C-alpha positions as CSV (number, residue, x, y, z in Angstrom):
1,M,63.1,-294.1,-91.0
2,S,60.1,-296.4,-91.3
3,Q,58.5,-299.2,-89.4
4,T,55.4,-301.4,-90.0
5,H,53.0,-301.9,-87.2
6,T,49.7,-303.8,-86.8
7,T,46.9,-302.0,-84.9
8,S,44.7,-303.8,-82.4
9,S,42.0,-304.1,-85.1
10,G,44.5,-305.7,-87.5
11,L,45.3,-302.7,-89.8
12,E,48.8,-302.8,-91.2
13,I,50.3,-299.3,-90.8
14,L,53.6,-298.0,-92.1
15,V,55.0,-295.2,-89.9
16,L,57.5,-292.8,-91.4
17,R,59.6,-290.4,-89.4
18,Q,60.4,-287.5,-91.7
19,E,62.6,-284.4,-92.0
20,L,61.1,-282.5,-94.9
21,K,63.1,-280.7,-97.6
22,S,60.0,-279.4,-99.3
23,T,56.5,-278.4,-98.2
24,K,53.9,-281.1,-98.6
25,S,50.2,-281.1,-98.2
26,L,48.2,-284.0,-96.8
27,N,44.7,-282.9,-97.8
28,Q,43.5,-286.5,-98.1
29,L,43.5,-286.9,-94.3
30,A,40.1,-285.4,-93.7
31,K,37.5,-283.8,-95.9
32,G,38.0,-280.1,-95.8
33,T,41.2,-280.3,-93.7
34,V,44.6,-279.6,-95.2
35,V,47.7,-280.4,-93.1
36,T,50.8,-278.7,-94.5
37,L,54.0,-280.3,-93.5
38,T,56.6,-277.5,-93.2
39,T,60.3,-277.5,-93.9
40,D,60.9,-275.9,-90.5
41,P,64.1,-277.6,-89.3
42,T,62.9,-277.7,-85.7
43,C,59.9,-279.9,-86.6
44,K,59.9,-283.7,-87.0
45,W,56.9,-285.5,-88.5
46,W,55.5,-289.0,-88.1
47,I,53.1,-290.1,-90.9
48,A,50.9,-293.2,-90.8
49,I,50.4,-294.8,-94.2
50,H,47.7,-297.5,-94.9
51,E,47.4,-298.9,-98.4
52,S,49.5,-296.1,-99.9
53,K,47.3,-293.4,-98.2
54,A,48.4,-291.0,-95.5
55,V,45.9,-291.7,-92.6
56,G,47.5,-289.9,-89.7
57,V,50.2,-287.4,-88.9
58,V,51.8,-285.9,-85.8
59,C,54.6,-283.4,-85.3
60,A,57.1,-282.5,-82.6
61,K,58.6,-279.0,-82.7
62,D,61.7,-278.3,-80.7
63,M,61.0,-275.2,-78.6
64,G,64.4,-275.3,-76.9
65,N,65.4,-275.9,-73.3
66,G,64.3,-279.6,-73.5
67,K,60.7,-278.7,-74.5
68,Y,58.9,-280.0,-77.5
69,R,55.5,-278.8,-78.8
70,M,53.0,-281.2,-80.3
71,K,51.3,-279.7,-83.4
72,S,49.3,-280.5,-86.5
73,D,48.1,-283.9,-85.1
74,I,45.3,-285.5,-87.1
75,V,44.0,-288.9,-88.0
76,A,41.6,-289.3,-90.9
77,P,38.0,-289.7,-89.6
78,E,37.5,-293.1,-91.0
79,Y,40.6,-294.4,-89.2
80,R,39.9,-293.0,-85.8
81,G,39.5,-295.5,-83.0
82,E,42.0,-297.9,-84.7
83,G,44.9,-296.9,-82.4
84,I,46.8,-294.9,-85.0
85,Y,47.0,-291.8,-82.9
86,R,48.3,-293.7,-79.9
87,L,50.9,-295.4,-82.1
88,L,52.1,-292.1,-83.6
89,S,52.1,-290.4,-80.2
90,E,54.1,-293.2,-78.5
91,Q,56.7,-293.0,-81.3
92,R,56.9,-289.2,-81.0
93,E,57.3,-289.3,-77.3
94,E,60.0,-291.9,-77.3
95,W,61.9,-290.0,-80.0
96,C,61.6,-286.8,-77.9
97,K,63.0,-288.6,-74.9
98,E,65.9,-289.8,-77.0
99,Q,66.6,-286.2,-77.9
100,G,66.9,-285.3,-74.2
101,A,63.4,-283.7,-73.9
102,T,62.1,-283.1,-70.4
103,E,58.6,-281.9,-71.5
104,L,56.1,-282.4,-74.2
105,N,53.3,-279.8,-74.5
106,C,50.4,-278.7,-76.6
107,F,47.4,-276.5,-76.9
108,S,44.3,-278.6,-76.7
109,S,40.7,-278.0,-77.5
110,S,37.9,-279.5,-75.3
111,Y,37.5,-282.1,-77.9
112,S,40.9,-283.7,-77.4
113,R,41.6,-282.8,-73.8
114,S,40.5,-286.1,-72.4
115,T,42.8,-288.0,-74.8
116,F,45.8,-286.0,-73.5
117,E,44.8,-286.4,-69.9
118,H,44.6,-290.1,-70.4
119,Q,48.2,-290.0,-71.7
120,G,49.4,-288.2,-68.6
121,Y,49.2,-284.5,-69.7
122,I,48.1,-281.9,-67.1
123,I,46.4,-278.6,-67.7
124,E,48.4,-275.5,-66.9
125,G,46.5,-272.4,-66.3
126,D,42.7,-271.7,-66.8
127,D,40.9,-274.9,-67.5
128,T,37.6,-273.2,-68.3
129,K,38.7,-272.0,-71.7
130,D,38.1,-274.1,-74.8
131,N,41.8,-274.1,-75.8
132,V,44.1,-274.9,-72.9
133,F,47.9,-275.4,-72.5
134,M,48.8,-278.9,-71.5
135,K,52.1,-280.5,-70.7
136,K,53.7,-283.8,-69.7
137,Q,57.0,-284.3,-67.9
138,L,59.1,-286.9,-69.7
139,D,61.2,-289.6,-68.1
140,K,64.5,-290.8,-69.5
141,P,64.1,-293.0,-72.7
142,T,63.4,-296.7,-72.3
143,T,66.2,-299.1,-73.1
144,D,65.9,-302.6,-74.3
């Protein structure tokens, strides 16, 4: 499935939702960073494409019992601040709701913690550590 979106700054972004049948690497996302898209059947991937280049990727891994884990989220440095992560995150969250998910969770570094808090995630456990477990309770999917 794919959809084209325009970010607030006017970038045309193609978003693909993928089930992968082979392992792929998106090393063009950030210098020195390699994101490997696995063929794990419990993972779904959303990939943002701009001018034929992958510029962002997020994943949802089905953990069972209505819980999904966010993993491998990254946006290329030169595209940060363009709303790409928000676009990918919103699509992932809506898809998770459609699957009947009740919770979306992640491990977050201090670098990304405020982003997740802004999206409604709460810290569970010791918040003095650099990496913390965060979760968000999900409502039913929106309908048109």
